[in-house]
C-alpha angles and dihedrals in degrees: 000000000000114000123195113219106197113205144132139184113324096034112151099256098217091047089059099039103044096052090041090055093046092051094048090048088053091053099258125135110230118197126195110232115185145168093258137022128253111041142329131224112237122206135218097213101299099345125088112254134182129325119243128199116244118231098200141338125259089238091059098035118102112213089209088067092063130068094204145002133230122195111195117203136239126134095246094041093049092048096046095046094048089053093056114090093205093051092050092049090047092055093043089055091062091055091046088053091046090237122154118269128187126193133178137191112337094359094093087074085075091050091052090049089052090053095233101119101078110121094004126126109225149144137219143155102324095246090064096058095095091048092050094045088050088052089055102262127131104234121207133179101238136134094240130359124195116195111173108301093347121094118184135179138183114231149330091289086068099049097107091057093039093052093048091048094052095046087054095044094047092047090055093050120102109279088001108113095146090207091059111061114209 
């Protein structure tokens, strides 16, 4: 199963790397989709972290080629991604196709921008709760929340539970047996 991981400069490094590793270990094929080609600079909270090579840009990526979507967090990442029209349309396409989507920390900002949180039960970094409630979501302070095909989580402390939940969720999706690559 091919999984899009949508991120740009400022992504929280551990929130990209840990789910990525869990997906690979489950047999999935994650692919880094970003706003621009070449590479992105990840962050470890407010400090610059490692660089990571981009597989394709969101303007060129076709949501139909992916079985699922992961949105890692990071304040800078979340803010830049939600301001990009191609990224917002890319995210919205996963919801329109009823494909699984997972978002952690500040990534739910992108979901609010895409207009896909109304009526959803979800969590995030605590400072986003007002934004999500204003967008129509029911915000809760829980480690991981699964609402239909949407899985959300709060922060890096929740990564073990988040990674396990997305591997399970993605494996249950149509054509998404994570142990059988497409």
